[in-house]
C-alpha positions in Angstrom: 121.8 63.9 70.1 122.8 67.5 69.7 121.3 68.3 73.1 123.3 65.5 74.7 126.5 66.7 73.3 125.8 70.3 74.4 125.0 69.1 77.9 128.2 67.0 78.0 130.3 69.9 76.8 128.8 72.3 79.3 129.3 69.8 82.2 132.9 69.3 81.2 133.5 73.1 81.1 131.9 73.5 84.6 134.2 70.7 85.9 137.2 72.5 84.5 136.1 75.7 86.2 135.6 73.9 89.4 139.2 72.6 89.3 140.4 76.2 89.0 138.2 77.6 91.8 139.1 74.7 94.1 142.8 75.3 93.4 142.5 79.0 94.0 140.6 78.3 97.3 143.5 76.1 98.5 146.1 78.7 97.5 144.2 81.5 99.2 143.9 79.3 102.4 147.7 78.8 102.5 148.4 82.4 101.9 145.8 83.4 104.5 147.6 81.3 107.2 150.9 83.0 106.4 149.4 86.5 106.3 147.6 85.8 109.5 150.8 84.8 111.3 152.5 88.0 110.2 149.5 90.1 111.2 149.3 88.5 114.6 153.0 89.1 115.2 152.7 92.7 114.1 149.6 93.2 116.3 151.5 92.1 119.4 154.3 94.5 118.6 151.8 97.3 117.9 150.1 96.8 121.2 153.3 96.7 123.1 154.5 99.9 121.4 151.2 101.6 122.2 151.4 100.5 125.8 155.0 101.8 126.1 154.0 105.2 124.7 150.9 105.3 126.9 152.9 104.5 130.0 155.2 107.4 129.1 152.2 109.7 129.0 151.0 108.4 132.4 154.4 109.1 134.0 153.3 112.6 134.8 155.8 114.3 132.4 155.2 117.0 129.8 155.7 115.3 126.5 155.6 116.9 123.1 156.5 115.9 119.6 155.9 117.4 116.1 153.8 114.4 115.1 151.4 115.0 118.0 150.7 118.6 117.2 147.2 119.5 116.1 147.3 122.3 113.5 144.6 124.9 113.5 144.9 125.4 109.7 145.0 122.3 107.6 145.4 122.7 103.8 147.5 119.7 102.7 146.1 116.2 103.0 146.8 112.7 101.6 144.2 109.9 101.2 145.9 106.5 100.9 143.7 103.7 99.6 144.8 100.1 100.0 143.3 97.6 97.5 144.5 94.4 95.8 146.3 93.8 92.5 144.1 90.8 91.7 140.4 90.2 91.7 138.2 87.2 92.4 138.0 88.2 96.1 134.3 89.0 96.5 133.3 92.5 97.6 136.8 93.1 99.2 137.8 95.8 96.7 134.3 97.2 96.2 133.8 97.9 99.9 137.0 99.8 100.4 136.6 101.7 97.2 133.1 102.8 98.1 134.3 104.1 101.5 137.4 105.7 100.0 135.8 107.6 97.2 133.0 108.9 99.4 135.6 110.2 101.9 137.6 111.6 98.9 134.6 113.8 98.0 134.3 115.0 101.6 138.0 115.8 101.8 138.0 117.8 98.6 135.7 120.3 100.4 137.9 120.3 103.6 141.4 120.7 102.1 142.6 123.0 99.4 145.4 120.6 98.4 144.3 116.9 98.4 146.4 114.1 97.0 145.1 110.6 96.3 147.5 107.7 96.6 146.3 104.2 95.7 147.9 100.9 96.3 146.7 98.0 94.1 145.7 97.7 90.4 142.0 97.3 91.3 141.9 100.6 93.1 143.9 102.3 90.4 141.5 101.0 87.7 138.5 102.1 89.7 139.8 105.6 90.2 140.7 105.9 86.5 137.2 104.7 85.6 135.7 107.5 87.8 138.2 109.9 86.3 139.6 110.7 89.7 143.3 111.8 89.4 145.8 109.7 91.3 148.9 111.4 92.6 150.9 108.3 93.2 150.0 104.7 92.3 151.6 101.7 94.0 151.5 98.1 92.6 154.6 96.5 94.3 153.1 95.8 97.7 151.2 92.6 96.6 149.8 90.5 99.4 153.1 90.2 101.3 154.1 93.7 102.2 157.4 94.0 104.0 158.2 96.5 106.8 161.1 97.9 104.7 158.7 98.7 101.9 156.2 100.4 104.1 158.9 102.2 106.1 160.1 103.9 102.9 156.6 105.2 102.4 156.2 106.1 106.1 159.4 108.1 106.1 158.2 110.3 103.3 155.0 111.0 105.1 156.9 111.8 108.3 159.3 114.2 106.5 156.4 116.0 104.7 154.5 116.4 107.9 157.4 117.8 109.9 158.2 120.2 107.0 154.6 121.4 106.8 154.0 119.9 103.4 151.4 117.5 104.9 148.8 118.3 107.5 146.7 115.2 107.5 147.1 111.6 106.4 144.1 109.2 106.2 144.2 105.6 105.2 141.3 103.7 103.6 141.8 99.9 104.1 140.0 96.8 105.2 140.5 96.1 108.9 140.7 92.5 110.0 138.5 92.0 113.1 138.0 88.2 113.0 137.8 85.4 110.5 134.1 86.2 110.0 134.3 90.0 110.0 136.4 92.4 108.0 135.3 96.0 107.6 136.3 98.8 105.3 137.5 101.8 107.5 139.1 105.2 107.2 141.7 105.9 109.8 143.6 109.1 110.5 147.3 108.3 111.1 148.7 111.9 111.0 148.7 113.8 113.2 148.9 111.3 116.0 146.2 113.0 118.1 147.0 111.1 121.2 149.8 109.0 122.6 149.0 105.3 122.8 145.9 103.7 121.2 142.4 102.4 121.8 143.6 98.9 122.3 145.6 99.7 125.4 144.0 99.2 128.8 144.2 102.5 130.6 144.7 100.9 134.0 147.4 98.6 132.8 150.9 100.0 133.4 149.6 102.9 135.4 152.0 104.0 138.1 155.0 102.1 136.7 158.2 103.9 137.6 160.5 104.9 134.6 164.0 106.1 134.5 164.8 107.9 131.2 168.3 107.7 129.8 169.5 109.8 128.3 166.3 111.9 128.3 162.5 111.7 127.6 162.9 113.8 124.5 165.4 111.5 122.9 163.2 108.5 123.7 160.1 110.2 122.2 162.2 111.0 119.1 162.5 107.3 118.5 159.3 105.9 119.9 156.7 108.2 118.3 157.9 107.9 114.7 158.2 104.1 115.2 154.7 104.0 116.5 153.4 105.6 113.3 155.4 103.3 111.1 154.1 100.2 112.9 150.5 101.5 112.6 150.9 102.0 108.9 152.4 98.6 108.5 149.5 97.1 110.4 147.1 98.7 107.9 148.9 96.9 105.0 149.0 93.6 106.9 145.3 93.8 107.8 144.5 94.5 104.1 146.5 91.4 103.0 144.8 89.1 105.5 141.3 90.4 104.6 142.1 90.0 100.9 143.0 86.3 101.3 140.0 85.6 103.5 137.7 87.2 100.9 139.3 85.3 98.0 139.1 82.0 100.0 135.4 82.4 100.8 134.6 83.6 97.2 136.4 80.6 95.7 134.7 78.3 98.2 131.3 79.6 97.2 132.2 79.4 93.5 133.3 75.7 94.0 130.0 74.9 95.8 128.0 76.5 93.0 130.0 74.5 90.5 129.2 71.3 92.4 125.5 72.1 92.3 125.6 73.0 88.6 127.5 69.7 87.8 124.9 67.7 89.7 122.0 69.5 87.8 123.7 69.1 84.4 124.3 65.4 85.2 120.6 64.9 86.0 119.6 66.7 82.8 122.1 64.6 80.8 120.9 61.3 82.2 117.2 62.3 81.5 118.0 63.3 78.0 120.1 60.2 77.4 117.3 58.0 78.8 114.7 59.8 76.5 117.0 59.3 73.5 117.5 55.6 74.3 113.7 55.2 74.8 113.1 57.0 71.5 115.5 54.6 69.7 113.9 51.5 71.2 110.4 52.7 70.1 111.8 53.3 66.6 113.3 49.8 66.5 110.1 48.2 67.8 108.0 50.2 65.3 110.3 49.1 62.5 110.2 45.5 63.4 106.4 45.5 63.6 106.3 47.1 60.1 108.5 44.4 58.7 106.4 41.7 60.3 103.3 43.0 58.6 
């Protein structure tokens, strides 16, 4: 009887856990769709901005901007790590943390002044556990970063770079490739080594005539910083989408595991109950035979 009660309690507990994981899966699915829509819209804008700057470079003009300068001596660097505030999202945080901390060890040898900035409570806890000092922690971005929030951060990086306080900015985040593929990467955002981006077709836009009003310098003064801000914002959006996908898949696997466990516990309970009933029947038959004698 005690075994039956234990199996029944365990099956009830697993069912309650399944309700939670199923609910979290549905919530993550809804958040993923919203985050995916925002990332898709930002991706189109990023590609268009990169195409515009690339076309300016192909116009045959000499263009220059402080953000494009490669410095011979680089002493000051910032490594920005993007993680989540919440867990239960599979290996999402572990993958980006592994890549980020490995890169952090390499950058310590390359730069005399290295600052580590971490977004997300999970990344902050991981750095503290490894006793790696964090210059600036961020916990307010959540899974719905706004352009205004990221722009504030980007403006500080731009100002420090132009003033010579920052020579290199690298971002560790999870890049969204497709629904079935997200990869932890390290990207260098400052300096902007080249105008445009890898996503832009080199042949597209070539030979397009441009008229610059008031001047090419004034246009670059607006376009180049905006291109950096958009790239940084895209990193945050990719991280948000990847987080929701990872949580959705993790909760789906947990729900499926709970289903299998409930089925197994139900079979064990039925067998134990059948054995208990059989044992009681044998006892009743045995008792009746003893009375008959």
